[in-house]
All heavy atoms as an XYZ file, in Angstrom:
883
protein
N    -214.246     15.028    -96.958
C    -215.368     14.574    -96.198
C    -216.652     15.262    -96.641
O    -217.718     14.659    -96.703
N    -216.445     16.559    -96.918
C    -217.606     17.315    -97.357
C    -218.079     16.826    -98.722
O    -219.274     16.711    -98.980
C    -217.236     18.809    -97.454
C    -218.321     19.692    -96.966
C    -217.873     21.138    -96.936
O    -217.080     21.492    -96.062
O    -218.350     21.876    -97.799
N    -217.181     16.436    -99.545
C    -217.513     15.936   -100.870
C    -218.236     14.597   -100.743
O    -219.194     14.318   -101.480
C    -216.256     15.792   -101.725
N    -217.766     13.779    -99.811
C    -218.430     12.492    -99.585
C    -219.867     12.700    -99.108
O    -220.797     12.027    -99.560
C    -217.643     11.663    -98.583
C    -216.373     11.085    -99.129
C    -215.582     10.331    -98.069
O    -216.113     10.115    -96.937
O    -214.457      9.968    -98.368
N    -220.039     13.623    -98.145
C    -221.383     13.915    -97.641
C    -222.263     14.464    -98.752
O    -223.437     14.098    -98.882
C    -221.308     14.901    -96.480
C    -220.841     14.270    -95.176
C    -221.045     15.219    -94.004
N    -220.230     16.426    -94.105
C    -218.957     16.546    -93.681
N    -218.369     15.535    -93.092
N    -218.301     17.672    -93.813
N    -221.745     15.333    -99.551
C    -222.515     15.907   -100.656
C    -222.863     14.823   -101.675
O    -223.982     14.790   -102.222
C    -221.746     17.031   -101.329
N    -221.946     13.900   -101.906
C    -222.202     12.791   -102.838
C    -223.301     11.879   -102.303
O    -224.196     11.438   -103.048
N    -223.233     11.568   -100.996
C    -224.266     10.722   -100.377
C    -225.624     11.419   -100.420
O    -226.658     10.791   -100.698
C    -223.865     10.392    -98.946
N    -225.607     12.733   -100.165
C    -226.865     13.489   -100.211
C    -227.410     13.500   -101.634
O    -228.625     13.387   -101.850
C    -226.646     14.909    -99.709
N    -226.520     13.609   -102.603
C    -226.947     13.610   -103.998
C    -227.551     12.246   -104.364
O    -228.553     12.175   -105.080
C    -225.777     13.939   -104.916
N    -226.929     11.166   -103.863
C    -227.468      9.821   -104.110
C    -228.858      9.667   -103.490
O    -229.780      9.122   -104.100
C    -226.524      8.753   -103.563
C    -225.291      8.526   -104.397
C    -224.384      7.470   -103.795
O    -224.875      6.602   -103.019
O    -223.186      7.518   -104.091
N    -228.988     10.145   -102.251
C    -230.293     10.067   -101.591
C    -231.333     10.899   -102.339
O    -232.473     10.486   -102.507
C    -230.189     10.530   -100.128
C    -229.503      9.525    -99.224
C    -229.680      9.879    -97.753
N    -229.228     11.213    -97.407
C    -227.964     11.536    -97.041
N    -227.046     10.599    -96.982
N    -227.656     12.771    -96.740
N    -230.922     12.060   -102.797
C    -231.835     12.913   -103.546
C    -232.243     12.240   -104.851
O    -233.411     12.312   -105.270
C    -231.196     14.271   -103.821
N    -231.267     11.595   -105.507
C    -231.573     10.891   -106.757
C    -232.545      9.735   -106.499
O    -233.481      9.518   -107.255
C    -230.275     10.371   -107.392
C    -230.470      9.714   -108.738
C    -231.012     10.666   -109.804
O    -230.590     11.827   -109.876
N    -231.954     10.188   -110.594
N    -232.336      8.977   -105.394
C    -233.243      7.880   -105.039
C    -234.647      8.421   -104.757
O    -235.654      7.848   -105.190
C    -232.708      7.120   -103.829
C    -231.481      6.293   -104.117
C    -230.873      5.689   -102.858
O    -231.426      5.888   -101.738
O    -229.830      5.040   -102.975
N    -234.727      9.524   -104.023
C    -236.022     10.139   -103.718
C    -236.692     10.606   -105.008
O    -237.911     10.452   -105.190
C    -235.850     11.301   -102.749
N    -235.897     11.165   -105.934
C    -236.432     11.618   -107.211
C    -236.961     10.432   -108.012
O    -238.068     10.489   -108.574
C    -235.361     12.360   -108.016
C    -235.764     12.819   -109.416
C    -236.920     13.807   -109.347
C    -234.583     13.400   -110.148
N    -236.189      9.340   -108.063
C    -236.642      8.147   -108.784
C    -237.937      7.604   -108.181
O    -238.863      7.219   -108.912
C    -235.554      7.062   -108.758
C    -234.324      7.448   -109.576
O    -234.441      8.357   -110.426
O    -233.256      6.845   -109.354
N    -237.974      7.564   -106.853
C    -239.171      7.082   -106.177
C    -240.370      7.989   -106.474
O    -241.474      7.518   -106.762
C    -238.917      7.010   -104.667
C    -240.040      6.417   -103.875
C    -239.678      6.322   -102.406
C    -240.827      5.778   -101.601
N    -240.523      5.726   -100.162
N    -240.168      9.297   -106.421
C    -241.234     10.250   -106.693
C    -241.718     10.122   -108.132
O    -242.919     10.186   -108.407
C    -240.768     11.671   -106.410
N    -240.767      9.914   -109.079
C    -241.154      9.744   -110.478
C    -241.969      8.459   -110.665
O    -242.953      8.437   -111.421
C    -239.907      9.719   -111.381
C    -239.209     11.070   -111.579
C    -237.911     10.872   -112.356
C    -240.120     12.050   -112.296
N    -241.576      7.387   -109.970
C    -242.335      6.137   -110.058
C    -243.747      6.321   -109.498
O    -244.731      5.851   -110.088
C    -241.602      5.026   -109.310
N    -243.844      7.018   -108.384
C    -245.165      7.279   -107.798
C    -246.003      8.147   -108.726
O    -247.197      7.913   -108.905
C    -245.020      7.950   -106.438
C    -244.548      7.022   -105.340
C    -244.367      7.732   -104.004
O    -244.765      8.912   -103.876
O    -243.850      7.097   -103.085
N    -245.385      9.141   -109.332
C    -246.109     10.021   -110.254
C    -246.603      9.222   -111.454
O    -247.722      9.421   -111.942
C    -245.210     11.171   -110.706
N    -245.748      8.304   -111.948
C    -246.145      7.461   -113.073
C    -247.341      6.584   -112.694
O    -248.305      6.437   -113.458
C    -244.962      6.572   -113.475
C    -244.783      6.420   -114.955
C    -243.509      5.660   -115.261
O    -242.440      6.269   -115.170
O    -243.640      4.463   -115.562
N    -247.288      5.983   -111.497
C    -248.390      5.135   -111.016
C    -249.674      5.943   -110.873
O    -250.754      5.506   -111.285
C    -248.021      4.493   -109.680
C    -249.106      3.603   -109.122
C    -248.772      3.100   -107.721
O    -247.598      3.096   -107.329
O    -249.733      2.714   -107.027
N    -249.545      7.151   -110.308
C    -250.725      8.004   -110.145
C    -251.297      8.416   -111.494
O    -252.525      8.488   -111.664
C    -250.384      9.231   -109.301
C    -250.119      8.954   -107.815
C    -249.616     10.212   -107.124
C    -251.374      8.450   -107.137
N    -250.426      8.663   -112.462
C    -250.897      9.034   -113.795
C    -251.668      7.866   -114.416
O    -252.711      8.068   -115.063
C    -249.716      9.438   -114.680
N    -251.170      6.652   -114.228
C    -251.873      5.470   -114.744
C    -253.234      5.311   -114.068
O    -254.239      5.010   -114.730
C    -251.028      4.215   -114.536
C    -249.806      4.148   -115.426
C    -248.879      2.982   -115.083
O    -249.242      2.170   -114.185
O    -247.813      2.891   -115.695
N    -253.267      5.510   -112.758
C    -254.532      5.394   -112.040
C    -255.513      6.469   -112.488
O    -256.717      6.212   -112.627
C    -254.292      5.484   -110.532
C    -253.623      4.238   -109.982
C    -253.291      4.329   -108.516
N    -254.431      4.696   -107.683
C    -254.325      5.072   -106.415
N    -253.134      5.126   -105.834
N    -255.389      5.391   -105.724
N    -255.003      7.688   -112.724
C    -255.858      8.774   -113.193
C    -256.421      8.445   -114.570
O    -257.611      8.642   -114.825
C    -255.076     10.089   -113.239
C    -255.831     11.283   -113.803
C    -257.050     11.608   -112.942
C    -254.922     12.482   -113.919
N    -255.580      7.920   -115.433
C    -256.027      7.556   -116.772
C    -257.099      6.458   -116.703
O    -258.117      6.524   -117.398
C    -254.835      7.074   -117.599
C    -255.156      6.858   -119.061
C    -253.915      6.461   -119.838
O    -252.830      7.017   -119.565
O    -254.050      5.587   -120.703
N    -256.874      5.467   -115.829
C    -257.865      4.388   -115.682
C    -259.168      4.944   -115.130
O    -260.260      4.552   -115.561
C    -257.316      3.296   -114.775
N    -259.075      5.863   -114.182
C    -260.284      6.454   -113.600
C    -261.027      7.290   -114.626
O    -262.266      7.308   -114.652
C    -259.916      7.302   -112.391
N    -260.298      7.979   -115.495
C    -260.950      8.795   -116.511
C    -261.641      7.933   -117.554
O    -262.632      8.349   -118.152
C    -259.925      9.718   -117.177
C    -259.493     10.863   -116.289
C    -258.381     11.701   -116.908
O    -257.741     11.238   -117.874
O    -258.155     12.805   -116.407
N    -261.132      6.724   -117.780
C    -261.735      5.827   -118.759
C    -263.013      5.177   -118.235
O    -263.832      4.721   -119.020
C    -260.736      4.746   -119.176
C    -259.602      5.271   -120.018
C    -258.559      4.219   -120.334
O    -258.752      3.049   -119.941
O    -257.554      4.565   -120.959
N    -263.147      5.110   -116.927
C    -264.346      4.497   -116.347
C    -265.552      5.362   -116.661
O    -265.458      6.582   -116.721
C    -264.195      4.339   -114.828
C    -263.120      3.349   -114.437
S    -262.937      3.240   -112.661
C    -264.425      2.390   -112.241
N    -266.712      4.717   -116.884
C    -267.919      5.507   -117.186
C    -268.295      6.370   -115.979
O    -268.179      5.956   -114.833
C    -268.982      4.456   -117.475
C    -268.488      3.198   -116.850
C    -266.983      3.293   -116.827
N    -268.750      7.543   -116.288
C    -269.131      8.497   -115.244
C    -270.564      8.232   -114.827
O    -271.475      8.176   -115.662
C    -268.985      9.925   -115.769
C    -269.364     10.979   -114.778
C    -268.579     11.211   -113.672
C    -270.519     11.710   -114.946
C    -268.930     12.177   -112.751
C    -270.873     12.672   -114.019
C    -270.073     12.921   -112.933
N    -270.764      8.010   -113.553
C    -272.107      7.802   -113.038
C    -272.585      9.087   -112.388
O    -271.943      9.611   -111.487
C    -272.124      6.673   -112.006
C    -271.817      5.321   -112.581
C    -271.907      4.228   -111.532
O    -272.563      4.451   -110.499
O    -271.321      3.175   -111.766
N    -273.686      9.560   -112.881
C    -274.231     10.776   -112.304
C    -274.955     10.447   -111.005
O    -275.529      9.370   -110.860
C    -275.211     11.417   -113.275
C    -274.566     11.933   -114.529
C    -275.578     12.625   -115.418
O    -276.631     13.065   -114.905
O    -275.306     12.725   -116.608
N    -274.898     11.372   -110.098
C    -275.650     11.183   -108.860
C    -277.126     11.364   -109.171
O    -277.502     12.198   -109.986
C    -275.224     12.217   -107.809
C    -274.009     11.807   -107.048
C    -273.839     12.655   -105.800
O    -274.843     12.944   -105.114
O    -272.701     13.024   -105.535
N    -277.969     10.555   -108.543
C    -279.404     10.724   -108.803
C    -279.868     12.081   -108.300
O    -279.321     12.624   -107.343
C    -280.045      9.594   -108.000
C    -279.037      9.189   -107.000
C    -277.691      9.533   -107.574
N    -280.848     12.624   -108.987
C    -281.345     13.913   -108.525
C    -282.077     13.747   -107.199
O    -282.347     12.636   -106.753
C    -282.237     14.574   -109.594
C    -283.482     13.762   -109.904
O    -283.646     12.687   -109.312
O    -284.292     14.218   -110.741
N    -282.382     14.833   -106.581
C    -282.944     14.781   -105.230
C    -284.292     14.090   -105.182
O    -284.615     13.436   -104.195
C    -283.073     16.201   -104.644
O    -283.853     16.991   -105.531
C    -281.714     16.831   -104.456
N    -285.072     14.186   -106.253
C    -286.383     13.534   -106.227
C    -286.220     12.014   -106.201
O    -286.951     11.326   -105.492
C    -287.230     13.961   -107.423
O    -286.635     13.517   -108.636
N    -285.248     11.497   -106.942
C    -285.004     10.049   -106.931
C    -284.504      9.627   -105.552
O    -284.953      8.628   -104.987
C    -283.994      9.654   -108.037
C    -283.590      8.198   -107.903
C    -284.584      9.929   -109.411
N    -283.573     10.409   -105.019
C    -283.035     10.098   -103.694
C    -284.128     10.147   -102.631
O    -284.225      9.255   -101.784
C    -281.908     11.079   -103.346
C    -281.169     10.694   -102.084
C    -280.092     11.677   -101.710
N    -280.705     12.957   -101.388
C    -280.266     14.121   -101.830
N    -279.227     14.204   -102.609
N    -280.882     15.232   -101.490
N    -284.990     11.157   -102.708
C    -286.088     11.265   -101.746
C    -287.065     10.104   -101.890
O    -287.545      9.553   -100.901
C    -286.827     12.594   -101.921
C    -285.973     13.788   -101.533
O    -284.946     13.584   -100.842
O    -286.323     14.923   -101.923
N    -287.358      9.702   -103.153
C    -288.264      8.586   -103.383
C    -287.661      7.303   -102.825
O    -288.350      6.511   -102.170
C    -288.545      8.422   -104.874
C    -289.551      7.321   -105.181
C    -289.818      7.192   -106.674
N    -288.629      7.064   -107.484
C    -287.941      5.923   -107.649
N    -288.322      4.823   -107.041
N    -286.876      5.890   -108.430
N    -286.366      7.103   -103.045
C    -285.708      5.904   -102.518
C    -285.694      5.898   -100.989
O    -285.893      4.859   -100.358
C    -284.288      5.786   -103.074
C    -284.190      5.496   -104.574
C    -282.735      5.556   -105.029
C    -284.808      4.169   -104.905
N    -285.476      7.066   -100.401
C    -285.501      7.161    -98.936
C    -286.896      6.857    -98.413
O    -287.060      6.148    -97.409
C    -285.041      8.544    -98.495
N    -287.918      7.357    -99.095
C    -289.296      7.089    -98.673
C    -289.620      5.605    -98.838
O    -290.274      5.007    -97.975
C    -290.270      7.935    -99.491
N    -289.148      5.013    -99.936
C    -289.360      3.572   -100.137
C    -288.701      2.770    -99.029
O    -289.259      1.797    -98.530
C    -288.812      3.128   -101.500
C    -289.654      3.638   -102.662
O    -290.780      4.136   -102.414
O    -289.173      3.546   -103.812
N    -287.496      3.179    -98.643
C    -286.803      2.495    -97.546
C    -287.569      2.627    -96.240
O    -287.712      1.654    -95.488
N    -288.079      3.825    -95.971
C    -288.853      4.033    -94.745
C    -290.132      3.205    -94.769
O    -290.507      2.599    -93.753
C    -289.176      5.520    -94.578
N    -290.777      3.148    -95.928
C    -292.000      2.337    -96.050
C    -291.687      0.858    -95.850
O    -292.461      0.138    -95.208
C    -292.661      2.554    -97.409
C    -293.315      3.917    -97.525
O    -293.628      4.547    -96.529
N    -293.499      4.383    -98.748
N    -290.567      0.418    -96.389
C    -290.182     -0.991    -96.233
C    -289.913     -1.310    -94.766
O    -290.327     -2.361    -94.266
C    -288.950     -1.303    -97.079
N    -289.238     -0.409    -94.068
C    -288.993     -0.617    -92.632
C    -290.298     -0.648    -91.853
O    -290.489     -1.472    -90.963
C    -288.065      0.469    -92.088
C    -286.613      0.272    -92.448
C    -285.713      1.234    -91.694
N    -285.956      2.622    -92.062
C    -285.409      3.237    -93.105
N    -284.598      2.581    -93.896
N    -285.675      4.496    -93.366
N    -291.235      0.249    -92.198
C    -292.537      0.287    -91.524
C    -293.301     -1.004    -91.783
O    -293.881     -1.590    -90.864
C    -293.342      1.500    -92.012
C    -294.687      1.632    -91.354
C    -294.585      1.963    -89.877
O    -293.627      2.561    -89.421
N    -295.572      1.552    -89.108
N    -293.280     -1.463    -93.033
C    -293.971     -2.706    -93.386
C    -293.369     -3.881    -92.638
O    -294.099     -4.744    -92.136
C    -293.893     -2.943    -94.911
O    -294.477     -1.814    -95.575
C    -294.621     -4.198    -95.312
N    -292.041     -3.910    -92.554
C    -291.371     -4.991    -91.828
C    -291.764     -4.978    -90.350
O    -292.062     -6.018    -89.765
C    -289.856     -4.865    -91.956
C    -289.109     -5.915    -91.185
C    -287.625     -5.657    -91.100
O    -287.174     -4.542    -91.428
O    -286.910     -6.578    -90.674
N    -291.797     -3.784    -89.762
C    -292.144     -3.674    -88.349
C    -293.588     -4.135    -88.123
O    -293.870     -4.862    -87.165
C    -291.969     -2.228    -87.863
C    -292.153     -2.070    -86.376
S    -291.700     -0.443    -85.706
C    -292.445      0.679    -86.832
N    -294.501     -3.745    -89.015
C    -295.897     -4.175    -88.885
C    -296.018     -5.687    -89.040
O    -296.778     -6.337    -88.312
C    -296.765     -3.457    -89.919
C    -296.966     -1.983    -89.617
C    -297.661     -1.232    -90.742
O    -297.995     -1.857    -91.783
O    -297.856     -0.018    -90.590
N    -295.253     -6.258    -89.976
C    -295.294     -7.711    -90.182
C    -294.773     -8.436    -88.946
O    -295.337     -9.447    -88.523
C    -294.472     -8.090    -91.410
N    -293.710     -7.912    -88.360
C    -293.181     -8.526    -87.135
C    -294.196     -8.445    -85.998
O    -294.370     -9.390    -85.236
C    -291.877     -7.863    -86.718
C    -290.705     -8.220    -87.591
C    -289.452     -7.488    -87.119
N    -288.368     -7.676    -88.018
C    -287.373     -8.522    -87.820
N    -287.339     -9.247    -86.732
N    -286.407     -8.639    -88.707
N    -294.871     -7.300    -85.895
C    -295.883     -7.130    -84.855
C    -297.036     -8.109    -85.067
O    -297.505     -8.744    -84.115
C    -296.392     -5.691    -84.847
C    -297.445     -5.350    -83.807
C    -296.900     -5.564    -82.400
C    -297.902     -3.910    -83.975
N    -297.473     -8.250    -86.309
C    -298.550     -9.200    -86.601
C    -298.110    -10.626    -86.293
O    -298.887    -11.418    -85.752
C    -298.972     -9.098    -88.063
C    -299.796     -7.880    -88.362
C    -300.187     -7.813    -89.834
O    -299.683     -8.563    -90.664
N    -301.099     -6.905    -90.157
N    -296.861    -10.944    -86.629
C    -296.359    -12.289    -86.350
C    -296.361    -12.553    -84.846
O    -296.778    -13.624    -84.390
C    -294.958    -12.464    -86.921
N    -295.920    -11.582    -84.081
C    -295.921    -11.749    -82.614
C    -297.351    -11.880    -82.083
O    -297.619    -12.673    -81.181
C    -295.207    -10.579    -81.949
C    -293.720    -10.657    -82.121
C    -293.005     -9.654    -81.262
N    -291.586     -9.720    -81.525
C    -290.826     -8.678    -81.825
N    -291.365     -7.477    -81.874
N    -289.535     -8.819    -82.049
N    -298.265    -11.088    -82.629
C    -299.662    -11.169    -82.212
C    -300.214    -12.556    -82.501
O    -300.878    -13.169    -81.648
C    -300.497    -10.100    -82.951
O    -299.971     -8.813    -82.642
C    -301.950    -10.166    -82.551
N    -299.915    -13.068    -83.692
C    -300.393    -14.409    -84.047
C    -299.745    -15.478    -83.175
O    -300.411    -16.441    -82.777
C    -300.137    -14.702    -85.527
C    -300.998    -13.897    -86.454
N    -302.370    -13.916    -86.404
C    -300.683    -13.039    -87.446
C    -302.865    -13.102    -87.320
N    -301.855    -12.554    -87.967
N    -298.470    -15.299    -82.861
C    -297.803    -16.260    -81.970
C    -298.473    -16.283    -80.606
O    -298.708    -17.356    -80.041
C    -296.321    -15.904    -81.821
C    -295.478    -16.203    -83.038
C    -294.062    -15.660    -82.913
O    -293.746    -14.988    -81.894
O    -293.275    -15.900    -83.834
N    -298.791    -15.105    -80.069
C    -299.466    -15.037    -78.774
C    -300.852    -15.674    -78.856
O    -301.271    -16.393    -77.951
C    -299.578    -13.581    -78.309
C    -298.251    -12.956    -77.930
C    -297.590    -13.673    -76.773
O    -298.281    -14.061    -75.815
O    -296.353    -13.856    -76.831
N    -301.551    -15.415    -79.958
C    -302.876    -15.999    -80.136
C    -302.775    -17.523    -80.207
O    -303.590    -18.240    -79.608
C    -303.521    -15.455    -81.406
C    -304.973    -15.874    -81.561
C    -305.633    -15.169    -82.712
N    -305.733    -13.753    -82.407
C    -305.789    -12.792    -83.312
N    -305.744    -13.095    -84.581
N    -305.882    -11.537    -82.956
N    -301.775    -18.028    -80.916
C    -301.576    -19.475    -81.020
C    -301.275    -20.064    -79.647
O    -301.818    -21.112    -79.267
C    -300.442    -19.798    -82.027
C    -299.977    -21.235    -81.901
C    -300.911    -19.515    -83.445
N    -300.431    -19.391    -78.883
C    -300.129    -19.872    -77.527
C    -301.389    -19.904    -76.675
O    -301.627    -20.860    -75.926
C    -299.079    -18.981    -76.863
C    -297.679    -19.201    -77.376
C    -296.707    -18.281    -76.661
C    -295.325    -18.387    -77.250
N    -294.390    -17.437    -76.607
N    -302.199    -18.855    -76.778
C    -303.441    -18.805    -76.013
C    -304.392    -19.918    -76.412
O    -305.001    -20.577    -75.559
N    -304.518    -20.134    -77.731
C    -305.401    -21.202    -78.199
C    -304.873    -22.575    -77.801
O    -305.663    -23.470    -77.456
C    -305.573    -21.117    -79.717
C    -306.398    -19.921    -80.211
C    -306.356    -19.852    -81.728
C    -307.822    -19.989    -79.705
N    -303.553    -22.739    -77.828
C    -302.976    -24.023    -77.417
C    -303.244    -24.268    -75.934
O    -303.596    -25.382    -75.533
C    -301.476    -24.048    -77.695
N    -303.130    -23.234    -75.133
C    -303.436    -23.363    -73.708
C    -304.895    -23.703    -73.488
O    -305.236    -24.546    -72.652
N    -305.778    -23.048    -74.245
C    -307.213    -23.338    -74.119
C    -307.510    -24.764    -74.567
O    -308.309    -25.463    -73.928
C    -308.011    -22.341    -74.957
C    -309.503    -22.563    -74.903
C    -310.235    -21.274    -75.173
N    -311.647    -21.462    -75.454
C    -312.562    -21.786    -74.555
N    -312.198    -22.001    -73.305
N    -313.830    -21.906    -74.898
N    -306.868    -25.210    -75.641
C    -307.080    -26.581    -76.119
C    -306.610    -27.581    -75.069
O    -307.302    -28.580    -74.800
C    -306.331    -26.802    -77.433
N    -305.467    -27.318    -74.446
C    -304.997    -28.211    -73.381
C    -305.984    -28.242    -72.226
O    -306.286    -29.302    -71.672
C    -303.621    -27.759    -72.871
C    -302.515    -28.030    -73.872
O    -302.725    -28.842    -74.791
O    -301.436    -27.412    -73.732
N    -306.498    -27.063    -71.882
C    -307.467    -26.974    -70.798
C    -308.740    -27.766    -71.138
O    -309.270    -28.504    -70.300
C    -307.814    -25.509    -70.538
O    -308.843    -25.407    -69.579
N    -309.215    -27.625    -72.360
C    -310.410    -28.357    -72.772
C    -310.160    -29.865    -72.806
O    -311.034    -30.652    -72.429
C    -310.891    -27.870    -74.146
C    -311.487    -26.460    -74.165
C    -311.747    -26.013    -75.604
C    -312.747    -26.390    -73.329
N    -308.957    -30.270    -73.221
C    -308.612    -31.700    -73.201
C    -308.643    -32.240    -71.777
O    -309.184    -33.326    -71.521
C    -307.222    -31.935    -73.806
C    -307.235    -31.898    -75.319
O    -308.317    -32.028    -75.918
O    -306.136    -31.742    -75.904
N    -308.069    -31.485    -70.849
C    -308.066    -31.916    -69.446
C    -309.491    -32.000    -68.905
O    -309.858    -32.945    -68.207
C    -307.221    -30.965    -68.589
C    -305.739    -31.161    -68.756
C    -304.942    -30.393    -67.705
N    -305.224    -28.957    -67.709
C    -304.584    -28.064    -68.448
N    -303.635    -28.450    -69.276
N    -304.883    -26.784    -68.387
N    -310.316    -31.008    -69.249
C    -311.704    -31.009    -68.789
C    -312.462    -32.201    -69.370
O    -313.240    -32.869    -68.663
C    -312.397    -29.701    -69.168
N    -312.250    -32.503    -70.650
C    -312.925    -33.638    -71.288
C    -312.476    -34.948    -70.644
O    -313.299    -35.837    -70.378
C    -312.632    -33.656    -72.786
N    -311.204    -35.069    -70.373
C    -310.693    -36.281    -69.725
C    -311.296    -36.436    -68.331
O    -311.735    -37.522    -67.928
C    -309.165    -36.217    -69.653
C    -308.488    -37.506    -69.294
C    -306.985    -37.359    -69.348
N    -306.667    -35.945    -69.482
C    -305.658    -35.429    -70.169
N    -304.836    -36.174    -70.756
N    -305.445    -34.160    -70.258
N    -311.368    -35.317    -67.591
C    -311.956    -35.358    -66.258
C    -313.435    -35.734    -66.340
O    -313.941    -36.510    -65.506
C    -311.782    -34.005    -65.564
N    -314.148    -35.206    -67.333
C    -315.559    -35.531    -67.503
C    -315.741    -37.017    -67.827
O    -316.633    -37.676    -67.279
C    -316.163    -34.674    -68.626
C    -317.630    -34.900    -68.871
C    -318.501    -34.495    -67.692
O    -318.112    -33.605    -66.906
O    -319.592    -35.081    -67.543
N    -314.911    -37.570    -68.709
C    -314.994    -38.998    -69.033
C    -314.727    -39.853    -67.792
O    -315.425    -40.839    -67.543
C    -313.990    -39.358    -70.141
C    -314.448    -38.928    -71.524
C    -313.576    -39.515    -72.620
N    -312.201    -39.047    -72.579
C    -311.741    -37.956    -73.172
N    -312.565    -37.185    -73.867
N    -310.472    -37.626    -73.083
N    -313.726    -39.447    -67.014
C    -313.423    -40.194    -65.785
C    -314.585    -40.111    -64.797
O    -314.950    -41.105    -64.155
C    -312.130    -39.681    -65.150
C    -310.886    -40.019    -65.953
C    -309.642    -39.296    -65.445
O    -309.743    -38.503    -64.470
O    -308.571    -39.529    -66.025
N    -315.199    -38.923    -64.679
C    -316.341    -38.749    -63.776
C    -317.529    -39.600    -64.237
O    -318.210    -40.226    -63.413
C    -316.738    -37.275    -63.698
N    -317.776    -39.662    -65.542
C    -318.871    -40.492    -66.063
C    -318.602    -41.976    -65.796
O    -319.521    -42.722    -65.446
C    -319.042    -40.266    -67.563
C    -319.737    -38.967    -67.873
C    -319.975    -38.826    -69.344
N    -320.608    -37.548    -69.611
C    -321.040    -37.189    -70.790
N    -320.899    -38.021    -71.813
N    -321.592    -36.026    -70.965
N    -317.346    -42.370    -65.969
C    -317.003    -43.774    -65.715
C    -317.222    -44.111    -64.238
O    -317.768    -45.174    -63.904
C    -315.557    -44.048    -66.126
N    -316.811    -43.197    -63.347
C    -317.026    -43.425    -61.910
C    -318.516    -43.471    -61.590
O    -318.980    -44.294    -60.802
C    -316.321    -42.347    -61.079
C    -314.821    -42.528    -60.989
C    -314.214    -41.596    -59.941
N    -314.548    -40.182    -60.145
C    -313.828    -39.317    -60.880
N    -312.746    -39.741    -61.505
N    -314.198    -38.068    -60.996
N    -319.298    -42.578    -62.226
C    -320.746    -42.548    -61.993
C    -321.384    -43.840    -62.484
O    -322.273    -44.402    -61.820
C    -321.365    -41.336    -62.684
N    -320.950    -44.334    -63.622
C    -321.483    -45.594    -64.138
C    -321.131    -46.745    -63.201
O    -321.985    -47.604    -62.923
C    -320.929    -45.856    -65.544
C    -321.475    -47.111    -66.197
C    -322.989    -47.087    -66.359
O    -323.563    -46.004    -66.610
O    -323.608    -48.164    -66.217
N    -319.919    -46.756    -62.700
C    -319.528    -47.799    -61.738
C    -320.375    -47.703    -60.472
O    -320.802    -48.718    -59.910
C    -318.035    -47.683    -61.387
C    -317.102    -48.070    -62.507
C    -315.654    -47.746    -62.179
O    -315.356    -47.090    -61.178
N    -314.751    -48.211    -63.030
N    -320.635    -46.487    -60.028
C    -321.451    -46.288    -58.814
C    -322.881    -46.785    -59.046
O    -323.457    -47.469    -58.195
C    -321.448    -44.811    -58.438
C    -322.188    -44.521    -57.173
C    -321.969    -43.058    -56.771
N    -322.736    -42.765    -55.607
C    -323.876    -42.070    -55.605
N    -324.358    -41.588    -56.718
N    -324.511    -41.853    -54.491
N    -323.466    -46.447    -60.228
C    -324.813    -46.912    -60.539
C    -324.863    -48.443    -60.590
O    -325.800    -49.056    -60.060
C    -325.275    -46.328    -61.879
C    -325.844    -44.929    -61.768
C    -326.563    -44.521    -63.049
N    -325.671    -44.423    -64.208
C    -324.987    -43.342    -64.536
N    -325.080    -42.251    -63.792
N    -324.227    -43.337    -65.603
N    -323.842    -49.029    -61.197
C    -323.809    -50.499    -61.286
C    -323.711    -51.101    -59.886
O    -324.388    -52.081    -59.563
C    -322.627    -50.941    -62.149
N    -322.896    -50.492    -59.021
C    -322.759    -50.990    -57.652
C    -324.076    -50.838    -56.898
O    -324.517    -51.748    -56.177
C    -321.636    -50.236    -56.935
C    -321.293    -50.798    -55.569
C    -320.130    -50.047    -54.954
N    -320.199    -48.610    -55.232
C    -320.512    -47.688    -54.318
N    -320.750    -48.021    -53.084
N    -320.588    -46.424    -54.637
N    -324.737    -49.675    -57.078
C    -326.019    -49.450    -56.398
C    -327.080    -50.429    -56.897
O    -327.878    -50.950    -56.101
C    -326.487    -48.009    -56.592
C    -325.692    -46.944    -55.826
C    -326.176    -45.545    -56.204
C    -325.812    -47.155    -54.323
N    -327.135    -50.710    -58.207
C    -328.085    -51.698    -58.744
C    -327.827    -53.068    -58.135
O    -328.751    -53.774    -57.737
C    -327.955    -51.780    -60.270
C    -328.942    -50.909    -60.991
C    -328.929    -51.181    -62.487
N    -328.358    -49.962    -63.094
C    -327.306    -49.893    -63.864
N    -326.672    -50.984    -64.209
N    -326.895    -48.769    -64.327
N    -326.543    -53.399    -58.076
C    -326.170    -54.692    -57.511
C    -326.589    -54.776    -56.032
O    -327.159    -55.777    -55.583
C    -324.666    -54.927    -57.655
C    -324.183    -56.184    -57.045
N    -324.545    -57.427    -57.504
C    -323.402    -56.403    -55.963
C    -323.995    -58.350    -56.751
N    -323.274    -57.735    -55.809
N    -326.338    -53.711    -55.257
C    -326.722    -53.677    -53.857
C    -328.239    -53.751    -53.718
O    -328.761    -54.406    -52.795
C    -326.163    -52.448    -53.171
C    -324.653    -52.476    -52.971
C    -324.125    -51.186    -52.367
O    -324.889    -50.243    -52.109
O    -322.892    -51.126    -52.172
N    -328.970    -53.079    -54.636
C    -330.440    -53.097    -54.584
C    -330.961    -54.516    -54.846
O    -331.900    -54.978    -54.188
C    -331.034    -52.115    -55.586
N    -330.350    -55.202    -55.793
C    -330.756    -56.573    -56.086
C    -330.482    -57.494    -54.888
O    -331.275    -58.357    -54.556
C    -330.024    -57.109    -57.322
C    -330.507    -56.515    -58.622
C    -329.671    -56.983    -59.809
O    -328.832    -57.906    -59.646
O    -329.835    -56.401    -60.881
N    -329.294    -57.283    -54.275
C    -328.941    -58.107    -53.105
C    -329.913    -57.821    -51.983
O    -330.356    -58.741    -51.283
C    -327.482    -57.844    -52.688
C    -327.186    -58.502    -51.342
C    -326.529    -58.317    -53.753
N    -330.287    -56.559    -51.795
C    -331.190    -56.193    -50.715
C    -332.553    -56.768    -50.998
O    -333.268    -57.251    -50.160
C    -331.261    -54.680    -50.561
């Protein structure tokens, strides 16, 4: 029984060894592929700082553009409201003139009859 257990343990150990060797082979291949890839140097701090400043400037510019767009939208809404108001006033004035003309015509007619 002890021999059987030792044999089974040896088989398991051999399987684990085969698996470990396969993993080591795969890792070696990956390491070789990684070593063949071109090495990219990290940008120096001045480049990184310049890029960060450019990003901050771009965000600031975007925020200002959005603010200007909102300001223009509000101005357009205000002008549209004023234009509507002026249209209503002009229509009311035309109606008032028409009523006044009708009144004058009626008064002339009454004066002639009188």
